[in-house]
VEXFI-707751 format. One record per atom (N, C-alpha, C, O): x, y, z; residue number from 1; atom name. Coordinates in steps of 0.2 Angstrom, whole numbers. Example, Ala and Ser with C-alpha at 12.3 -4.5 7.8 and 13.67 -1.06 7.14 Angstrom:
2
xx | yy | zz | pos | site
66 | -28 | 39 | 1 | N
62 | -22 | 39 | 1 | CA
66 | -16 | 39 | 1 | C
71 | -17 | 42 | 1 | O
64 | -11 | 35 | 2 | N
68 | -5 | 36 | 2 | CA
64 | 0 | 39 | 2 | C
67 | 6 | 40 | 2 | O
This chain:
59
xx | yy | zz | pos | site
550 | 414 | 667 | 1 | N
547 | 416 | 655 | 1 | CA
553 | 418 | 658 | 1 | C
555 | 419 | 664 | 1 | O
555 | 420 | 651 | 2 | N
555 | 425 | 649 | 2 | CA
552 | 429 | 641 | 2 | C
549 | 425 | 637 | 2 | O
553 | 436 | 640 | 3 | N
549 | 437 | 632 | 3 | CA
556 | 439 | 628 | 3 | C
560 | 441 | 632 | 3 | O
558 | 438 | 623 | 4 | N
564 | 443 | 617 | 4 | CA
562 | 447 | 617 | 4 | C
556 | 447 | 618 | 4 | O
565 | 450 | 616 | 5 | N
567 | 459 | 616 | 5 | CA
571 | 462 | 610 | 5 | C
576 | 464 | 609 | 5 | O
564 | 460 | 605 | 6 | N
562 | 463 | 596 | 6 | CA
563 | 469 | 595 | 6 | C
560 | 470 | 590 | 6 | O
565 | 473 | 598 | 7 | N
566 | 482 | 599 | 7 | CA
570 | 483 | 593 | 7 | C
571 | 487 | 588 | 7 | O
575 | 477 | 598 | 8 | N
585 | 482 | 596 | 8 | CA
587 | 475 | 591 | 8 | C
593 | 475 | 588 | 8 | O
584 | 470 | 588 | 9 | N
586 | 468 | 587 | 9 | CA
588 | 468 | 579 | 9 | C
588 | 474 | 577 | 9 | O
590 | 464 | 576 | 10 | N
594 | 467 | 569 | 10 | CA
591 | 466 | 565 | 10 | C
593 | 468 | 559 | 10 | O
582 | 463 | 565 | 11 | N
581 | 459 | 561 | 11 | CA
576 | 464 | 559 | 11 | C
572 | 466 | 554 | 11 | O
576 | 468 | 568 | 12 | N
567 | 473 | 567 | 12 | CA
569 | 475 | 568 | 12 | C
568 | 474 | 574 | 12 | O
578 | 481 | 566 | 13 | N
578 | 486 | 563 | 13 | CA
580 | 488 | 554 | 13 | C
581 | 492 | 550 | 13 | O
579 | 481 | 554 | 14 | N
582 | 479 | 545 | 14 | CA
573 | 479 | 544 | 14 | C
572 | 482 | 538 | 14 | O
567 | 477 | 547 | 15 | N
560 | 478 | 543 | 15 | CA
556 | 477 | 548 | 15 | C
554 | 471 | 550 | 15 | O
553 | 483 | 551 | 16 | N
548 | 485 | 557 | 16 | CA
542 | 485 | 557 | 16 | C
538 | 485 | 562 | 16 | O
541 | 483 | 549 | 17 | N
536 | 480 | 547 | 17 | CA
532 | 475 | 547 | 17 | C
526 | 474 | 545 | 17 | O
535 | 470 | 549 | 18 | N
537 | 461 | 549 | 18 | CA
529 | 458 | 551 | 18 | C
524 | 456 | 547 | 18 | O
530 | 458 | 554 | 19 | N
524 | 457 | 561 | 19 | CA
517 | 458 | 559 | 19 | C
512 | 457 | 563 | 19 | O
518 | 461 | 554 | 20 | N
511 | 469 | 550 | 20 | CA
509 | 466 | 543 | 20 | C
513 | 465 | 539 | 20 | O
502 | 466 | 542 | 21 | N
500 | 462 | 536 | 21 | CA
500 | 467 | 532 | 21 | C
499 | 473 | 533 | 21 | O
502 | 465 | 523 | 22 | N
501 | 467 | 520 | 22 | CA
496 | 471 | 521 | 22 | C
496 | 473 | 526 | 22 | O
488 | 472 | 516 | 23 | N
482 | 473 | 520 | 23 | CA
482 | 480 | 523 | 23 | C
480 | 485 | 520 | 23 | O
485 | 479 | 529 | 24 | N
484 | 486 | 533 | 24 | CA
491 | 491 | 532 | 24 | C
492 | 496 | 535 | 24 | O
498 | 489 | 526 | 25 | N
502 | 492 | 525 | 25 | CA
499 | 497 | 522 | 25 | C
499 | 503 | 522 | 25 | O
493 | 491 | 517 | 26 | N
487 | 494 | 510 | 26 | CA
483 | 500 | 510 | 26 | C
483 | 505 | 506 | 26 | O
480 | 499 | 515 | 27 | N
476 | 505 | 518 | 27 | CA
478 | 509 | 524 | 27 | C
474 | 513 | 527 | 27 | O
485 | 508 | 526 | 28 | N
489 | 514 | 528 | 28 | CA
490 | 517 | 525 | 28 | C
488 | 523 | 527 | 28 | O
494 | 518 | 517 | 29 | N
497 | 520 | 511 | 29 | CA
491 | 523 | 509 | 29 | C
491 | 529 | 508 | 29 | O
483 | 518 | 509 | 30 | N
479 | 525 | 505 | 30 | CA
482 | 520 | 498 | 30 | C
484 | 524 | 494 | 30 | O
483 | 515 | 497 | 31 | N
484 | 514 | 489 | 31 | CA
477 | 510 | 484 | 31 | C
475 | 505 | 486 | 31 | O
476 | 511 | 478 | 32 | N
473 | 511 | 474 | 32 | CA
476 | 504 | 473 | 32 | C
481 | 502 | 473 | 32 | O
467 | 499 | 474 | 33 | N
466 | 496 | 470 | 33 | CA
464 | 494 | 466 | 33 | C
459 | 494 | 463 | 33 | O
472 | 489 | 463 | 34 | N
472 | 488 | 457 | 34 | CA
467 | 481 | 454 | 34 | C
465 | 481 | 449 | 34 | O
466 | 475 | 459 | 35 | N
461 | 469 | 456 | 35 | CA
456 | 472 | 454 | 35 | C
453 | 477 | 456 | 35 | O
455 | 469 | 449 | 36 | N
449 | 472 | 445 | 36 | CA
446 | 478 | 438 | 36 | C
442 | 480 | 434 | 36 | O
454 | 480 | 443 | 37 | N
453 | 487 | 443 | 37 | CA
456 | 490 | 437 | 37 | C
451 | 494 | 436 | 37 | O
459 | 491 | 433 | 38 | N
467 | 490 | 430 | 38 | CA
467 | 489 | 423 | 38 | C
465 | 484 | 420 | 38 | O
469 | 497 | 420 | 39 | N
470 | 496 | 410 | 39 | CA
478 | 493 | 410 | 39 | C
482 | 495 | 414 | 39 | O
479 | 487 | 405 | 40 | N
486 | 487 | 403 | 40 | CA
489 | 490 | 398 | 40 | C
488 | 488 | 393 | 40 | O
496 | 498 | 398 | 41 | N
496 | 499 | 388 | 41 | CA
501 | 495 | 390 | 41 | C
504 | 495 | 396 | 41 | O
504 | 490 | 383 | 42 | N
512 | 487 | 382 | 42 | CA
512 | 494 | 376 | 42 | C
509 | 497 | 372 | 42 | O
519 | 494 | 378 | 43 | N
522 | 498 | 370 | 43 | CA
525 | 495 | 366 | 43 | C
530 | 497 | 363 | 43 | O
523 | 489 | 366 | 44 | N
529 | 484 | 360 | 44 | CA
532 | 485 | 361 | 44 | C
535 | 481 | 357 | 44 | O
539 | 489 | 366 | 45 | N
545 | 489 | 368 | 45 | CA
546 | 485 | 374 | 45 | C
551 | 486 | 378 | 45 | O
543 | 481 | 375 | 46 | N
546 | 478 | 380 | 46 | CA
542 | 480 | 389 | 46 | C
541 | 476 | 393 | 46 | O
541 | 484 | 389 | 47 | N
538 | 490 | 395 | 47 | CA
529 | 491 | 395 | 47 | C
526 | 496 | 393 | 47 | O
525 | 486 | 398 | 48 | N
520 | 488 | 401 | 48 | CA
518 | 495 | 406 | 48 | C
521 | 497 | 411 | 48 | O
514 | 497 | 404 | 49 | N
509 | 502 | 413 | 49 | CA
502 | 501 | 413 | 49 | C
498 | 500 | 410 | 49 | O
503 | 500 | 418 | 50 | N
495 | 498 | 420 | 50 | CA
493 | 502 | 425 | 50 | C
496 | 503 | 431 | 50 | O
487 | 505 | 422 | 51 | N
482 | 510 | 424 | 51 | CA
476 | 508 | 430 | 51 | C
473 | 503 | 430 | 51 | O
477 | 512 | 434 | 52 | N
469 | 511 | 438 | 52 | CA
463 | 514 | 432 | 52 | C
465 | 517 | 426 | 52 | O
457 | 513 | 433 | 53 | N
451 | 512 | 431 | 53 | CA
446 | 519 | 435 | 53 | C
442 | 523 | 432 | 53 | O
447 | 518 | 439 | 54 | N
443 | 522 | 448 | 54 | CA
449 | 521 | 452 | 54 | C
451 | 516 | 454 | 54 | O
452 | 528 | 452 | 55 | N
456 | 531 | 453 | 55 | CA
455 | 531 | 463 | 55 | C
460 | 531 | 466 | 55 | O
449 | 530 | 466 | 56 | N
447 | 532 | 473 | 56 | CA
444 | 524 | 471 | 56 | C
438 | 522 | 471 | 56 | O
449 | 520 | 468 | 57 | N
446 | 512 | 476 | 57 | CA
452 | 512 | 479 | 57 | C
458 | 512 | 475 | 57 | O
451 | 511 | 485 | 58 | N
456 | 511 | 489 | 58 | CA
453 | 506 | 493 | 58 | C
447 | 506 | 495 | 58 | O
461 | 502 | 495 | 59 | N
458 | 498 | 500 | 59 | CA
456 | 497 | 506 | 59 | C
454 | 491 | 507 | 59 | O
């Protein structure tokens, strides 16, 4: 039985976070949770801005 060395593969070097869930990355980054916590501002020129209501609500 052998174990494949992923630490030096090109796939691993291209994306070292491939085995990390997205929620863990968001917690580590201390990102603001925008689910049910955002206002969409339409500039009527094709651009929108999404602003959080409560900036202290984190993942």
